[in-house]
BAMARKOL-12305 format. One record per atom (N, C-alpha, C): residue in three letters; x, y, z; atom name; residue number from 1. Coordinates in nm, 3 decimals. Layout:
% BAMARKOL-12305
 residuo    east   north      up atomo num
     ala       X       Y       Z    CA NUM
...
//
This chain:
% BAMARKOL-12305
 residuo    east   north      up atomo num
     met   0.605   2.424   1.627     N   1
     met   0.670   2.289   1.536    CA   1
     met   0.786   2.229   1.638     C   1
     glu   0.765   2.231   1.794     N   2
     glu   0.790   2.167   1.917    CA   2
     glu   0.750   2.056   1.911     C   2
     trp   0.598   2.012   1.835     N   3
     trp   0.563   1.939   1.796    CA   3
     trp   0.652   1.809   1.722     C   3
     leu   0.735   1.863   1.689     N   4
     leu   0.777   1.772   1.512    CA   4
     leu   0.916   1.669   1.572     C   4
     pro   1.039   1.731   1.638     N   5
     pro   1.028   1.616   1.670    CA   5
     pro   1.022   1.472   1.802     C   5
     ile   0.890   1.548   1.873     N   6
     ile   0.775   1.455   1.956    CA   6
     ile   0.754   1.290   1.812     C   6
     val   0.687   1.314   1.733     N   7
     val   0.666   1.297   1.577    CA   7
     val   0.734   1.196   1.536     C   7
     ala   0.855   1.305   1.566     N   8
     ala   0.971   1.158   1.474    CA   8
     ala   1.021   1.059   1.561     C   8
     val   1.050   1.079   1.685     N   9
     val   1.094   0.970   1.771    CA   9
     val   0.984   0.902   1.805     C   9
     val   0.863   0.934   1.809     N  10
     val   0.771   0.798   1.820    CA  10
     val   0.725   0.725   1.718     C  10
     val   0.695   0.843   1.588     N  11
     val   0.767   0.698   1.458    CA  11
     val   0.877   0.632   1.418     C  11
     thr   0.964   0.674   1.446     N  12
     thr   1.147   0.614   1.437    CA  12
     thr   1.112   0.505   1.514     C  12
     gly   1.077   0.526   1.707     N  13
     gly   1.048   0.476   1.796    CA  13
     gly   1.028   0.358   1.727     C  13
     leu   0.872   0.324   1.696     N  14
     leu   0.740   0.207   1.627    CA  14
     leu   0.797   0.175   1.544     C  14
     met   0.876   0.222   1.481     N  15
     met   0.960   0.133   1.310    CA  15
     met   1.078   0.071   1.341     C  15
     val   1.122   0.133   1.497     N  16
     val   1.280   0.047   1.620    CA  16
     val   1.187  -0.106   1.604     C  16
     gly   1.113  -0.014   1.680     N  17
     gly   1.028  -0.175   1.756    CA  17
     gly   0.938  -0.293   1.706     C  17
     val   0.902  -0.226   1.513     N  18
     val   0.880  -0.340   1.457    CA  18
     val   0.970  -0.438   1.434     C  18
     glu   1.124  -0.360   1.414     N  19
     glu   1.233  -0.411   1.300    CA  19
     glu   1.279  -0.545   1.420     C  19
     leu   1.320  -0.471   1.574     N  20
     leu   1.307  -0.541   1.649    CA  20
     leu   1.289  -0.646   1.671     C  20
     ser   1.131  -0.649   1.668     N  21
     ser   1.077  -0.784   1.681    CA  21
     ser   1.002  -0.861   1.615     C  21
     val   1.101  -0.856   1.474     N  22
     val   1.075  -0.907   1.421    CA  22
     val   1.216  -1.029   1.332     C  22
     ala   1.317  -0.868   1.391     N  23
     ala   1.455  -1.023   1.409    CA  23
     ala   1.442  -1.083   1.527     C  23
     phe   1.357  -1.052   1.666     N  24
     phe   1.418  -1.088   1.776    CA  24
     phe   1.260  -1.244   1.826     C  24
     val   1.140  -1.152   1.794     N  25
     val   1.066  -1.307   1.807    CA  25
     val   1.009  -1.283   1.725     C  25
     val   0.896  -1.295   1.572     N  26
     val   0.870  -1.291   1.479    CA  26
     val   0.894  -1.429   1.394     C  26
     asn   1.062  -1.345   1.347     N  27
     asn   1.154  -1.513   1.265    CA  27
     asn   1.224  -1.631   1.371     C  27
     pro   1.220  -1.562   1.487     N  28
     pro   1.270  -1.701   1.563    CA  28
     pro   1.111  -1.804   1.590     C  28
     ile   1.029  -1.691   1.557     N  29
     ile   0.902  -1.843   1.620    CA  29
     ile   0.883  -1.887   1.442     C  29
     thr   0.890  -1.819   1.352     N  30
     thr   0.843  -1.828   1.205    CA  30
     thr   0.951  -1.953   1.178     C  30
     asp   1.093  -1.948   1.218     N  31
     asp   1.217  -2.048   1.198    CA  31
     asp   1.226  -2.178   1.280     C  31
     ala   1.096  -2.165   1.343     N  32
     ala   1.027  -2.277   1.497    CA  32
     ala   0.934  -2.429   1.428     C  32
     leu   0.866  -2.292   1.301     N  33
     leu   0.779  -2.454   1.228    CA  33
     leu   0.847  -2.524   1.114     C  33
     pro   0.773  -2.600   1.087     N  34
     pro   0.751  -2.663   1.001    CA  34
     pro   0.746  -2.590   0.846     C  34
     asp   0.868  -2.693   0.769     N  35
     asp   0.941  -2.616   0.631    CA  35
     asp   0.871  -2.515   0.532     C  35
     asp   0.725  -2.601   0.548     N  36
     asp   0.624  -2.506   0.470    CA  36
     asp   0.541  -2.438   0.481     C  36
     ala   0.570  -2.468   0.641     N  37
     ala   0.424  -2.303   0.695    CA  37
     ala   0.546  -2.197   0.669     C  37
     arg   0.718  -2.260   0.741     N  38
     arg   0.768  -2.119   0.709    CA  38
     arg   0.818  -2.064   0.654     C  38
     ile   0.806  -2.147   0.500     N  39
     ile   0.773  -2.091   0.383    CA  39
     ile   0.699  -1.995   0.340     C  39
     leu   0.482  -1.973   0.353     N  40
     leu   0.407  -1.908   0.418    CA  40
     leu   0.417  -1.792   0.479     C  40
     ala   0.484  -1.838   0.614     N  41
     ala   0.444  -1.723   0.721    CA  41
     ala   0.579  -1.644   0.680     C  41
     arg   0.683  -1.644   0.647     N  42
     arg   0.804  -1.540   0.575    CA  42
     arg   0.689  -1.511   0.446     C  42
     ala   0.643  -1.561   0.334     N  43
     ala   0.613  -1.460   0.234    CA  43
     ala   0.500  -1.378   0.286     C  43
     his   0.425  -1.449   0.364     N  44
     his   0.292  -1.343   0.448    CA  44
     his   0.341  -1.220   0.451     C  44
     gly   0.480  -1.270   0.543     N  45
     gly   0.518  -1.124   0.640    CA  45
     gly   0.546  -1.028   0.518     C  45
     gly   0.613  -1.081   0.460     N  46
     gly   0.686  -0.998   0.373    CA  46
     gly   0.633  -0.960   0.264     C  46
     arg   0.457  -0.993   0.227     N  47
     arg   0.400  -0.869   0.132    CA  47
     arg   0.332  -0.805   0.256     C  47
     met   0.366  -0.834   0.345     N  48
     met   0.229  -0.685   0.429    CA  48
     met   0.319  -0.566   0.530     C  48
     leu   0.483  -0.670   0.537     N  49
     leu   0.582  -0.522   0.578    CA  49
     leu   0.650  -0.504   0.473     C  49
     gly   0.628  -0.555   0.421     N  50
     gly   0.664  -0.470   0.238    CA  50
     gly   0.561  -0.372   0.172     C  50
     arg   0.451  -0.371   0.259     N  51
     arg   0.365  -0.227   0.141    CA  51
     arg   0.418  -0.150   0.287     C  51
     val   0.407  -0.153   0.364     N  52
     val   0.381  -0.022   0.490    CA  52
     val   0.533   0.025   0.558     C  52
     met   0.613  -0.071   0.522     N  53
     met   0.803  -0.019   0.595    CA  53
     met   0.881   0.089   0.494     C  53
     pro   0.856   0.037   0.407     N  54
     pro   0.858   0.251   0.282    CA  54
     pro   0.824   0.319   0.312     C  54
     phe   0.733   0.361   0.331     N  55
     phe   0.657   0.441   0.402    CA  55
     phe   0.724   0.524   0.541     C  55
     trp   0.726   0.409   0.584     N  56
     trp   0.760   0.404   0.733    CA  56
     trp   0.927   0.510   0.739     C  56
     tyr   0.992   0.445   0.642     N  57
     tyr   1.156   0.444   0.668    CA  57
     tyr   1.182   0.550   0.621     C  57
     ile   1.100   0.620   0.481     N  58
     ile   1.165   0.682   0.478    CA  58
     ile   1.048   0.845   0.475     C  58
     gly   0.922   0.751   0.638     N  59
     gly   0.881   0.882   0.658    CA  59
     gly   0.967   0.932   0.776     C  59
     ser   0.981   0.851   0.818     N  60
     ser   1.125   0.854   0.960    CA  60
     ser   1.236   0.928   0.862     C  60
     thr   1.270   0.962   0.789     N  61
     thr   1.363   0.997   0.719    CA  61
     thr   1.400   1.162   0.786     C  61
     leu   1.226   1.184   0.643     N  62
     leu   1.205   1.283   0.646    CA  62
     leu   1.153   1.347   0.741     C  62
     leu   1.124   1.223   0.879     N  63
     leu   1.123   1.339   0.981    CA  63
     leu   1.271   1.378   1.077     C  63
     ala   1.353   1.309   1.055     N  64
     ala   1.461   1.329   1.124    CA  64
     ala   1.484   1.479   0.991     C  64
     ala   1.559   1.484   0.947     N  65
     ala   1.555   1.561   0.841    CA  65
     ala   1.479   1.688   0.913     C  65
     ala   1.342   1.707   0.898     N  66
     ala   1.258   1.814   1.014    CA  66
     ala   1.321   1.872   1.082     C  66
     thr   1.309   1.740   1.144     N  67
     thr   1.393   1.770   1.310    CA  67
     thr   1.534   1.871   1.294     C  67
     ala   1.582   1.841   1.249     N  68
     ala   1.784   1.890   1.216    CA  68
     ala   1.735   2.064   1.253     C  68
     leu   1.647   2.058   1.120     N  69
     leu   1.519   2.193   1.095    CA  69
     leu   1.513   2.235   1.181     C  69
     val   1.461   2.234   1.259     N  70
     val   1.386   2.309   1.367    CA  70
     val   1.433   2.292   1.479     C  70
     glu   1.517   2.227   1.516     N  71
     glu   1.624   2.205   1.681    CA  71
     glu   1.732   2.225   1.610     C  71
     pro   1.825   2.320   1.602     N  72
     pro   1.931   2.374   1.573    CA  72
     pro   2.026   2.330   1.685     C  72
     asp   1.992   2.394   1.740     N  73
     asp   2.059   2.354   1.910    CA  73
     asp   2.186   2.189   1.869     C  73
     ala   2.043   2.152   1.818     N  74
     ala   2.013   1.991   1.816    CA  74
     ala   2.096   1.929   1.635     C  74
     ala   2.060   2.060   1.573     N  75
     ala   2.138   1.963   1.460    CA  75
     ala   2.173   1.902   1.365     C  75
     ala   2.335   1.836   1.425     N  76
     ala   2.504   1.761   1.371    CA  76
     ala   2.346   1.613   1.429     C  76
     leu   2.316   1.598   1.512     N  77
     leu   2.266   1.499   1.586    CA  77
     leu   2.126   1.457   1.511     C  77
     ala   2.057   1.570   1.528     N  78
     ala   1.947   1.549   1.381    CA  78
     ala   1.973   1.518   1.278     C  78
     trp   2.065   1.589   1.216     N  79
     trp   2.120   1.493   1.074    CA  79
     trp   2.181   1.349   1.056     C  79
     thr   2.278   1.322   1.158     N  80
     thr   2.333   1.224   1.179    CA  80
     thr   2.243   1.092   1.147     C  80
     ala   2.110   1.072   1.301     N  81
     ala   2.055   1.021   1.265    CA  81
     ala   1.933   0.973   1.088     C  81
     ala   1.919   1.115   1.075     N  82
     ala   1.847   1.145   0.909    CA  82
     ala   1.941   1.082   0.862     C  82
     gly   2.102   1.071   0.813     N  83
     gly   2.150   1.031   0.739    CA  83
     gly   2.171   0.863   0.724     C  83
     leu   2.210   0.831   0.842     N  84
     leu   2.143   0.702   0.922    CA  84
     leu   2.079   0.613   0.884     C  84
     leu   1.965   0.730   0.841     N  85
     leu   1.799   0.621   0.877    CA  85
     leu   1.873   0.597   0.654     C  85
     val   1.913   0.692   0.619     N  86
     val   1.884   0.720   0.478    CA  86
     val   2.016   0.560   0.394     C  86
     val   2.067   0.621   0.490     N  87
     val   2.193   0.437   0.472    CA  87
     val   2.118   0.332   0.488     C  87
     ser   2.001   0.316   0.596     N  88
     ser   1.942   0.171   0.577    CA  88
     ser   1.823   0.136   0.514     C  88
     val   1.779   0.308   0.417     N  89
     val   1.713   0.305   0.347    CA  89
     val   1.784   0.253   0.225     C  89
     val   1.928   0.289   0.210     N  90
     val   2.017   0.198   0.077    CA  90
     val   1.978   0.077   0.140     C  90
     leu   2.062   0.008   0.217     N  91
     leu   2.046  -0.126   0.241    CA  91
     leu   1.931  -0.182   0.231     C  91
     ser   1.858  -0.144   0.233     N  92
     ser   1.731  -0.224   0.217    CA  92
     ser   1.687  -0.176   0.064     C  92
     val   1.663  -0.132   0.002     N  93
     val   1.661  -0.126  -0.203    CA  93
     val   1.788  -0.191  -0.238     C  93
     thr   1.887  -0.190  -0.158     N  94
     thr   1.992  -0.296  -0.305    CA  94
     thr   2.057  -0.385  -0.165     C  94
     leu   1.974  -0.427  -0.146     N  95
     leu   2.023  -0.599  -0.026    CA  95
     leu   1.877  -0.616   0.023     C  95
     leu   1.838  -0.613   0.090     N  96
     leu   1.702  -0.663   0.137    CA  96
     leu   1.537  -0.693   0.060     C  96
     val   1.478  -0.617   0.011     N  97
     val   1.418  -0.567  -0.143    CA  97
     val   1.430  -0.720  -0.241     C  97
     pro   1.569  -0.680  -0.299     N  98
     pro   1.541  -0.808  -0.393    CA  98
     pro   1.526  -0.974  -0.305     C  98
     ile   1.575  -0.965  -0.193     N  99
     ile   1.519  -1.123  -0.139    CA  99
     ile   1.406  -1.101  -0.087     C  99
     asn   1.312  -0.989  -0.001     N 100
     asn   1.261  -1.050  -0.013    CA 100
     asn   1.085  -1.007  -0.142     C 100
     asp   1.180  -0.981  -0.279     N 101
     asp   1.082  -1.012  -0.309    CA 101
     asp   1.025  -1.092  -0.367     C 101
     arg   1.186  -1.184  -0.345     N 102
     arg   1.195  -1.344  -0.461    CA 102
     arg   1.079  -1.443  -0.324     C 102
     ala   1.093  -1.391  -0.230     N 103
     ala   0.995  -1.534  -0.066    CA 103
     ala   0.948  -1.433  -0.075     C 103
     lys   0.860  -1.316  -0.064     N 104
     lys   0.743  -1.332  -0.074    CA 104
     lys   0.647  -1.351  -0.180     C 104
     gln   0.672  -1.463  -0.318     N 105
     gln   0.660  -1.553  -0.378    CA 105
     gln   0.632  -1.675  -0.383     C 105
     trp   0.699  -1.680  -0.233     N 106
     trp   0.752  -1.856  -0.270    CA 106
     trp   0.619  -1.903  -0.212     C 106
     thr   0.628  -2.021  -0.243     N 107
     thr   0.456  -2.170  -0.126    CA 107
     thr   0.582  -2.292  -0.142     C 107
     pro   0.532  -2.341  -0.063     N 108
     pro   0.623  -2.483  -0.006    CA 108
     pro   0.663  -2.518  -0.207     C 108
     asp   0.577  -2.549  -0.307     N 109
     asp   0.627  -2.544  -0.418    CA 109
     asp   0.702  -2.576  -0.511     C 109
     thr   0.671  -2.422  -0.455     N 110
     thr   0.783  -2.323  -0.540    CA 110
     thr   0.939  -2.323  -0.537     C 110
     ala   0.915  -2.265  -0.362     N 111
     ala   1.094  -2.208  -0.292    CA 111
     ala   1.167  -2.299  -0.351     C 111
     pro   1.306  -2.188  -0.372     N 112
     pro   1.407  -2.316  -0.421    CA 112
     pro   1.469  -2.328  -0.340     C 112
     asp   1.555  -2.410  -0.403     N 113
     asp   1.615  -2.568  -0.274    CA 113
     asp   1.747  -2.449  -0.125     C 113
     asp   1.780  -2.305  -0.223     N 114
     asp   1.905  -2.250  -0.161    CA 114
     asp   1.782  -2.129   0.014     C 114
     his   1.649  -2.173  -0.022     N 115
     his   1.536  -2.037   0.002    CA 115
     his   1.588  -2.048   0.213     C 115
     his   1.663  -2.128   0.267     N 116
     his   1.718  -2.143   0.403    CA 116
     his   1.827  -2.062   0.396     C 116
     glu   1.876  -2.087   0.284     N 117
     glu   2.029  -1.931   0.271    CA 117
     glu   2.011  -1.846   0.210     C 117
     gln   1.859  -1.804   0.166     N 118
     gln   1.802  -1.662   0.129    CA 118
     gln   1.784  -1.578   0.231     C 118
     ala   1.715  -1.712   0.294     N 119
     ala   1.610  -1.619   0.406    CA 119
     ala   1.741  -1.567   0.563     C 119
     arg   1.802  -1.635   0.608     N 120
     arg   1.924  -1.614   0.640    CA 120
     arg   2.028  -1.507   0.666     C 120
     arg   2.022  -1.518   0.538     N 121
     arg   2.095  -1.381   0.473    CA 121
     arg   2.029  -1.262   0.506     C 121
     trp   1.890  -1.226   0.435     N 122
     trp   1.831  -1.195   0.492    CA 122
     trp   1.795  -1.108   0.618     C 122
     asp   1.830  -1.240   0.708     N 123
     asp   1.806  -1.212   0.870    CA 123
     asp   1.975  -1.167   0.857     C 123
     asp   1.995  -1.154   0.884     N 124
     asp   2.178  -1.126   0.886    CA 124
     asp   2.219  -0.976   0.786     C 124
     leu   2.147  -0.971   0.737     N 125
     leu   2.072  -0.810   0.683    CA 125
     leu   2.070  -0.739   0.772     C 125
     his   1.893  -0.825   0.728     N 126
     his   1.839  -0.690   0.859    CA 126
     his   1.864  -0.725   1.000     C 126
     leu   1.937  -0.722   1.049     N 127
     leu   2.032  -0.708   1.201    CA 127
     leu   2.146  -0.600   1.165     C 127
     val   2.246  -0.549   1.042     N 128
     val   2.284  -0.513   1.014    CA 128
     val   2.214  -0.329   1.044     C 128
     arg   2.085  -0.380   0.948     N 129
     arg   2.038  -0.241   0.936    CA 129
     arg   2.001  -0.221   1.007     C 129
     leu   1.920  -0.332   1.149     N 130
     leu   1.817  -0.293   1.245    CA 130
     leu   1.980  -0.230   1.330     C 130
     ala   2.113  -0.265   1.332     N 131
     ala   2.192  -0.160   1.413    CA 131
     ala   2.211   0.011   1.409     C 131
     val   2.140  -0.022   1.307     N 132
     val   2.180   0.116   1.218    CA 132
     val   2.057   0.236   1.226     C 132
     ile   1.933   0.145   1.216     N 133
     ile   1.820   0.244   1.298    CA 133
     ile   1.853   0.231   1.433     C 133
     val   1.862   0.154   1.455     N 134
     val   1.869   0.161   1.603    CA 134
     val   1.934   0.285   1.621     C 134
     ala   2.034   0.279   1.587     N 135
     ala   2.149   0.406   1.640    CA 135
     ala   2.158   0.498   1.606     C 135
     ala   1.987   0.565   1.507     N 136
     ala   1.954   0.652   1.446    CA 136
     ala   1.874   0.739   1.536     C 136
     phe   1.800   0.662   1.620     N 137
     phe   1.668   0.644   1.706    CA 137
     phe   1.740   0.690   1.852     C 137
     val   1.824   0.623   1.848     N 138
     val   1.874   0.704   1.954    CA 138
     val   1.938   0.872   2.025     C 138
     leu   2.006   0.900   1.866     N 139
     leu   2.045   1.006   1.808    CA 139
     leu   1.940   1.090   1.748     C 139
     leu   1.816   1.045   1.707     N 140
     leu   1.730   1.189   1.754    CA 140
     leu   1.680   1.187   1.817     C 140
     ala   1.658   1.092   1.919     N 141
     ala   1.593   1.076   2.069    CA 141
     ala   1.683   1.195   2.133     C 141
     ile   1.828   1.198   2.141     N 142
     ile   1.901   1.287   2.219    CA 142
     ile   1.870   1.436   2.177     C 142
     ala   1.878   1.493   2.008     N 143
     ala   1.829   1.576   2.007    CA 143
     ala   1.705   1.619   1.953     C 143
     ser   1.654   1.520   2.018     N 144
     ser   1.480   1.606   2.034    CA 144
     ser   1.447   1.657   2.207     C 144
     ala   1.607   1.582   2.284     N 145
     ala   1.567   1.617   2.422    CA 145
     ala   1.605   1.728   2.501     C 145
     arg   1.701   1.811   2.355     N 146
     arg   1.715   1.943   2.385    CA 146
     arg   1.679   2.028   2.391     C 146
//
């Protein structure tokens, strides 16, 4: 099972990388577009990533927990990483997904008047979630290196 911590770090690291790029590359580019294009881009991104990310988050959580089971010397670090990933899932389901579920249906004709505020709220919550998953990734990487 020596491969398991490596897989956990790679899978979780790739997820963190995608979420970093959403926060610091994709959304700033999208936000610079004209309003109609911004609405359509965010809706498309929400649909596309909304299909993949639940599996990625849950998979990363399970891999971190499995790492805790196979790496007894680093179990506390890996369990903490798994716990942080659980926190990220709870944040996602309770706060980010409801906004995303609305936004992915928007068109320039159907977006609500407060769509900018809702997008900003999602971005702010995403940064909180990002901090949580970065911390989990760092702990998981340290646990896997032991």
